[in-house]
N, C-alpha and C positions, 0 to 999 in steps of 0.2 A: 504493500500500500504506500509506504514511504517513497519507494522508487517511482511509483506512478505519479505521485504529487510532484516530486522533483523534476521528472521528465516533462510533466505538463507545464510547470513554471518555466523550465528551460525553453520549451517550445514557444511560450508566449513572449519570453524575453527576446527570442530570435525574431519573432514577428514584429515586435515593437522596434527593434534595432533596424530591421529591413525597411519598415515603414518610414522611420526617421531618415535613413540613408537615402532611400529613393526619393523621399520628399525633398531632401536637400538638393539632390540632382535636378529635380524638376524646377525648383526655385532658380537654380543656375540657368536652366534652359529658358525660364521666363525672363530673367534679367538680360539674356543675350539673344533674345528673339530677333531674327533677321527679316521677318516679314509678318504680315497679318495683324490681327487685333492686339496681340501681346506686344508687338513692336510699338504700336500706337499708345497702348496703355502705359508701357514702361516710360515712353517719352513724356507723356502727360504727367504721370505721377512723380517721376524722379528727375526729369531733366528740363522740363518746360520753363522758359523764362520769357515767354511771349507777352506782349503788351495787351493783346486781346485774345480771349478764349471764347469758343462757341460750344454751347452745350445743348443737348436735346436728343431726339430720336434720329431715325434715318432721314427725316425731313431736315434736320440740322446738318447731317453729314453730307447730303446731296445738294443742299440749297445755298450754302454760304461758302464762297470762294475766298480763302484767306489772302491770296495774292492780290485780288482787287481791293480788299480792305487795306492791305499794306500800301499799295500804290496810291490809294485815294487819301488815306489818313496819315501815312508815314509811320504807322504802328505795326510792329510784327504781330502776326496772328496765327493761331493754330485751332483746328477744328476737332473738338473732343466728342462730337456726336457719335451715337452708337445705335445701330439698327435695332428696333423693337424695345428700346430702353426709354425710361422716363426719369422722373425726379428721384426715385430711390437709387437708381444706378448713378445718376448725376451727383447726388449728394454724397454718396460713398466715394466717388472719384474726387470730388471737390474737397472733401474733408482730408483726404490724403495729400492732394496737391497743395492745399493752402498751408501745409506744415512748412513748405520751403519756398513757395512762390505766391506773390501778391500781384496779380495782373491789374492793369489800369481799368479794363472794361471786360465784362462778361455779357455776351449776347446769348439769350436763351430762346430757342424755338419751342413754343408752347404747343402741346398736342394732347391727345386723349390719354396717353400713357402717364401724363402728369396729374390726372384727376380721377381716372376711371378705377373703380374697385376691381381688383383681380388678384390672382395668386402671385406671391412674391418669388416663386421658385426661380424664374428666369433671371431676375435681377441678382439673386443670391448666388446663382451658379456662375455668373460673370465676375462677381467680386470675390468669390471664394479663394481663388489662387493667391489673393493678397491678404489672407487671414493672418499672416505673420506680422502685418503692419499693426502698430499699437491702436490705430483708430478703428480697426475692424471688429474685434471681439465684442466691445460694447454695442456697436451698431447691429451686429448679427443677433445679439441677445435681445435687443429691442424688437427686431422684426420677426424673429423665430428662435426662441430660447433653446429648442432642441438642436439647432445648428451648432451651438457651442460644444455640445457633446459629440456630434458627428465629426466636427472639425479637429478633434483630438488626433484623428488619423490624418497624416500629411497626404497620403495618397487620395483620400476622399476629396480633399480640396481641389485636386486636379483630375478627378475621374472622367470628366467629359472633355478634357483638353490635352491629353497626353500626346496624341498623334500630331496635333497642331504645334505643340511645344517642340517635339523632336524635329518636325519639319523645319521649324524656324532656325534650328542650328545649322541646317545644310542649305536652305534656300535663302539667299540674301537679296533684298531689294532696296533700292535707294529710298531713304526716308522721305515721305511726302509731308504735306502740311495738314494731313488728316481729312482733307476734302476728297470725296469720291464722286467725280462727275458721272452722271448716267448718260450713256450713248444711245443713239437710235431714235426711231420715230415713236409716235404715240401708240400705246397699246392700251385698249380699254379694259378696265377691270371693275370690280365692285368695291366701293368704299362703305364701311359700316356706318350707318346713320341712326341706329337705334338710340333711345334715351340712355345717357350715361349715368350710372350710379356713382356718385363721387365718394372718394375714400378719405376719411379724416386723417389717416396716417400719412398719406401723401401731402395733404394740406399742411400738416405739422412740419414735415421735412422740407416743404417748399419755403416755409417761413424760416426754418433753420438755415437753409441754403442762403437765403437773403441776408439774414443776420450775420452769418459767417463772412459773407462777401463784404458787407458794409463795415464789419469790424476790421477788415484788412485794408480799408480805403478803396475798395473796388466798386466801380459804378456798374449797375445792372440795367439791362434793357431787355424787355420781353417782346417777342414777335409771334404772330401767327402768320406763317408764310402762305403763298397762294395754293389754292386747290383749283383743279380744272373747272369744276362746276360752280365755283364761287363759294358761297356760304356753306360751311360744313359744321362749324362749332362756334361757340362763343366763350369768352372768358366768364367763368361762373362769378356771380356777384360777390361771393366771399373772397375770391382772388383779386377782383377789382379793388375791393376794400383793403386787401392786404397790400397791394401795390401803392395805393394812395397813402396808407399808413406810413410807409417807408419812403414816400416821395420818389417812386420808381416810375419811369416812363414805360408805357406799353403801347404797341401798335398792332392793329388788325389789318393785315395785307391780303387776306384770303380772297377778297372780292375785287381787287384792283383790276380795272377794265382791261388794261394792257395785257394781262395774263389770262383772264377768264376765257375758257373755250378756245384758247390759241394752241392748236396742235403743234406748232413749231417750237413751243416752249416746254412741252410736257413729255415725259416718258410714259407716265400712266396718270390716272386721275388724281393721285395724291403726291406725285413726285415730279419736280421739274427735271428736264434733261440738262446737259451741259450749257447749251445756249440759254435756256431759261434761267439757270442758276447764275450765269454771268450777268444777265440783264437785271435779275432780281437783286443780286448783291450790290450792283451799281445803284439800283433804285433806293436801297435803304441807307446809303451813305449820308444823305441829307437828314434822314431820321436819326441816325447815330449822332450827328453833329447837334441836332436839335435836343436830343436827350442829354447830351453832355452839358449843353448850356442850361437846360432845365435843372439838372442835378446841381450845378454850381449855384444857380439862383436859389434853389431850395435850401441851401446851406449858407 
């Protein structure tokens, strides 16, 4: 019986050691990613010193061209948008980034992922590889306490990203500015238009995102970028009140006539193509300048 207990303990010690060792190797892969989402996340979290940052979902990633912002405003810019992600992912990223970097301006593309009630699994899966950062355990505990138990395993943190991480060691691509232009002509699809049930947790973290930015001296500007069919959503009243509370400028560009139903500017009903993104980014330069003046006047 004693031998069985000793062997069992020895077996578990080996498992723990291998988990830690392989987890350490995967963190190394994460830090040295040469392509893909981890290359962008590593830059954003650990290396970004850009004057302007863009946050939001795929509509942020596809719609805001940092080069045009740089050429127009003389400010370096990086696009931190992530497909399918909203405020919970953005807050997690921003909390890590703000530990070392205080940008002058944050542009936030507002979308349903910032308000709609839904499962947090996708957001947690994207942030889980950074659980070793001191900002993450408390954040995970607030969103899903059981995650802190699961994340004891280093391998669990990377269980859906291992192939991508290994690929990043061997495939090297030139670092972009985070902008991913969509190519091609208009492809019609279906955009969800049902009533959105708002999430109080997302509202809470939107306010935390704002407060953290303002505490770093960063100016925030919110946008709803164009949809092909024009009006799709509105800023909920509580968010409008939140923006006014903190003297934050917000713009609704979803129905701008220049873009509505213009096949030349869209890849699909909810995403601009490269041409549309270039025109749209140029369009908001005046709004950014107006927001900066507004912010300075408010203080």
